[in-house]
N, C-alpha and C positions, 0 to 999 in steps of 0.2 A: 613500530606503531602499536599502540596499546588499544585493546578492545575497551569500549565504554558503553554504558547504557544510554539509549537515545531518547527516552521519554521526554525529558526536559527540552532537548533539542527540537523534537517534533512540536512540542508546545510552543516554543519560542518562534517557530516558523509559521505559527497560526493555523496549523493543520486541524481540521474538524471533520467530523462525520455525522451524518443524520441518522440517528438510531431511534427506534420507537420503543416505548415501554415494553419490557419483556424480551427485547432483542439481547442475544448473548454472543458477543464476539468471541471466537474460539482461536483464531490464528491471525497472524499479521506477517506481511511481506512488504518491506519498505525499500524503495529505491531512492538514493540520494545523489544529487549533483554536488560534486565537491570541487571547489576552487582552491588549488594548492597555493602555498606561500609564494611560489615562483610564477604564479599566474596560469599554470596549466589546469585544464579541466578534466575531471574523470568522474566515473560513476562508482558508487559503492552500494551494497545491498545488505540488509539485515533481515532476520526472520525470528519469529517466536520459537521458543523451545518446543521441540516435538513436531515441528512442521516438516513433513517428509517431502522429498523432491518431487513426487508425482502431484501432490496437492499444490505445491509451490508453482509447478509448471502450469497446472490447470488454472490457478488464480491469476497468474501472469497472462495467460492466453485469454481468459475471460476479460480481464482488465483492458487488454489491448482492443478487444472487440468492442467493449463499451466505449472506450475513448474514441475509437474510429467511427462508431455509428451513432453515438448519442443514445444508446439503449437505456431504457428505464424499465424497472419491473413494476409496471402499473397495469392492472387488469384492463382489458379492452371491453367495450360494451358491444358484444356480438349479438344482442337480442333484437 
């Protein structure tokens, strides 16, 4: 199996993110569902260069919490 860049693959899957002007993405951790030629299904992951394991684990843990709870980073009006 040969490593390959996945930018075009992600684009072809229609993946988008909502960024505001001035936002600066610094790291990425991608999980892919793979269907093999024989029909078996597996998972693969990829990460941006320089992404250390502890940040990757934190991103994965936060993403799981967000997916499970529907969390959004929107200020609440506590006044």
